[in-house]
C-alpha positions as a LaTeX table, in Angstrom:
\begin{tabular}{lrrr}
\hline
Residue & $x$ (\AA) & $y$ (\AA) & $z$ (\AA) \\
\hline
Met1 & $-8.11$ & $-7.35$ & $-0.35$ \\
Arg2 & $-9.64$ & $-4.44$ & $-2.23$ \\
Ile3 & $-7.90$ & $-1.04$ & $-2.29$ \\
Thr4 & $-9.17$ & 2.18 & $-3.85$ \\
Val5 & $-6.62$ & 4.30 & $-5.70$ \\
Arg6 & $-7.56$ & 7.93 & $-6.32$ \\
Ser7 & $-5.64$ & 9.75 & $-9.00$ \\
Phe8 & $-4.92$ & 13.29 & $-10.05$ \\
Ala9 & $-3.62$ & 15.15 & $-13.11$ \\
Met10 & $-1.79$ & 12.95 & $-15.64$ \\
Ile11 & $-2.36$ & 9.79 & $-13.61$ \\
Arg12 & $-6.12$ & 10.33 & $-13.88$ \\
Glu13 & $-5.69$ & 10.54 & $-17.65$ \\
Ile14 & $-3.85$ & 7.19 & $-17.66$ \\
Phe15 & $-6.54$ & 5.50 & $-15.53$ \\
Gly16 & $-9.31$ & 7.14 & $-17.55$ \\
Lys17 & $-11.19$ & 7.97 & $-14.35$ \\
Lys18 & $-10.58$ & 9.57 & $-10.98$ \\
Glu19 & $-10.39$ & 6.33 & $-9.01$ \\
Ile20 & $-9.88$ & 2.65 & $-9.56$ \\
Ser21 & $-10.32$ & $-0.38$ & $-7.39$ \\
Ile22 & $-7.55$ & $-2.97$ & $-7.26$ \\
Ile23 & $-7.32$ & $-6.38$ & $-5.61$ \\
Leu24 & $-4.07$ & $-7.08$ & $-3.76$ \\
Ser25 & $-2.72$ & $-9.98$ & $-1.75$ \\
Asp26 & $-2.71$ & $-9.76$ & 2.02 \\
Gly27 & 0.61 & $-8.34$ & 3.21 \\
Ser28 & 0.87 & $-5.89$ & 0.31 \\
Thr29 & 2.70 & $-2.62$ & 0.88 \\
Ile30 & 2.54 & 0.75 & $-0.81$ \\
Leu31 & 5.65 & $-0.20$ & $-2.80$ \\
Ser32 & 4.09 & $-3.45$ & $-4.02$ \\
Leu33 & 0.91 & $-1.56$ & $-4.94$ \\
Leu34 & 2.91 & 0.89 & $-7.05$ \\
Asp35 & 4.70 & $-2.00$ & $-8.76$ \\
Asp36 & 1.36 & $-3.70$ & $-9.50$ \\
Leu37 & $-0.09$ & $-0.47$ & $-10.89$ \\
Val38 & 2.86 & $-0.07$ & $-13.26$ \\
Lys39 & 2.35 & $-3.64$ & $-14.49$ \\
Gln40 & $-1.31$ & $-2.88$ & $-15.25$ \\
Tyr41 & $-0.79$ & 0.67 & $-16.54$ \\
Thr42 & 2.67 & 0.76 & $-18.14$ \\
Ala43 & 2.39 & 4.50 & $-18.87$ \\
Leu44 & 2.64 & 5.08 & $-15.10$ \\
Ser45 & 6.25 & 3.97 & $-15.13$ \\
Ser46 & 7.55 & 7.33 & $-16.36$ \\
Ile47 & 5.59 & 9.15 & $-13.62$ \\
Leu48 & 6.18 & 6.86 & $-10.65$ \\
Tyr49 & 9.78 & 5.91 & $-11.41$ \\
Thr50 & 12.92 & 7.85 & $-12.36$ \\
Glu51 & 15.96 & 5.89 & $-13.51$ \\
Gly52 & 14.60 & 2.68 & $-11.97$ \\
Ser53 & 13.82 & 4.19 & $-8.56$ \\
Ile54 & 10.62 & 5.61 & $-7.12$ \\
Asn55 & 10.18 & 9.27 & $-8.04$ \\
Lys56 & 10.20 & 11.02 & $-4.65$ \\
Ser57 & 8.33 & 14.01 & $-6.11$ \\
Asn58 & 5.04 & 12.09 & $-6.11$ \\
Val59 & 2.87 & 12.46 & $-3.03$ \\
Ile60 & 1.34 & 9.23 & $-1.76$ \\
Ala61 & $-1.34$ & 9.40 & 0.92 \\
Leu62 & $-2.90$ & 6.48 & 2.77 \\
Asn63 & $-6.36$ & 7.27 & 4.14 \\
Asp64 & $-5.57$ & 11.02 & 3.95 \\
Thr65 & $-2.18$ & 10.72 & 5.68 \\
Lys66 & 0.94 & 11.48 & 3.65 \\
Ile67 & 3.35 & 8.56 & 3.59 \\
Glu68 & 7.07 & 9.26 & 3.45 \\
Tyr69 & 9.04 & 7.67 & 0.63 \\
Glu70 & 11.33 & 5.83 & 3.06 \\
Thr71 & 8.37 & 3.86 & 4.46 \\
Phe72 & 6.74 & 2.73 & 1.18 \\
Ala73 & 8.16 & $-0.79$ & 1.57 \\
Ser74 & 7.14 & $-1.10$ & 5.23 \\
Thr75 & 3.68 & 0.49 & 5.13 \\
Tyr76 & 1.18 & $-2.35$ & 4.87 \\
Leu77 & $-2.22$ & $-1.95$ & 3.29 \\
Asn78 & $-5.55$ & $-3.16$ & 4.64 \\
Glu79 & $-8.93$ & $-3.97$ & 3.14 \\
Asn80 & $-10.77$ & $-0.82$ & 1.97 \\
Asp81 & $-7.76$ & 1.49 & 2.32 \\
Ile82 & $-7.78$ & 4.54 & 0.07 \\
Ile83 & $-4.54$ & 5.59 & $-1.62$ \\
His84 & $-4.09$ & 8.99 & $-3.25$ \\
Ile85 & $-1.34$ & 9.35 & $-5.83$ \\
Ile86 & $-0.52$ & 12.97 & $-6.62$ \\
Pro87 & 2.15 & 13.56 & $-9.24$ \\
Pro88 & 4.41 & 16.61 & $-9.06$ \\
Ala89 & 2.90 & 19.77 & $-10.48$ \\
Gly90 & 4.38 & 20.97 & $-13.73$ \\
Gly91 & 5.06 & 24.57 & $-14.38$ \\
Gly92 & 7.55 & 27.03 & $-15.50$ \\
\hline
\end{tabular}
């Protein structure tokens, strides 16, 4: 199935564009999507993961609905879904 991933800030810089299209197996979840993205774009690892676990500061939205971290592994994706990955804002 084809999924669109829209990116912001430093993730957009890694992708080199504001959105990418990715093909996933049926039964894929948000967590498996994130794992696949890190395999394809290794620089994402430091943004999406902290000490081997998902960085909870990232905002993940599925078709404009924010998905809670605790449900990443149980939220299944469907053909033509749109995922937004928004990294935490820097500042100081």
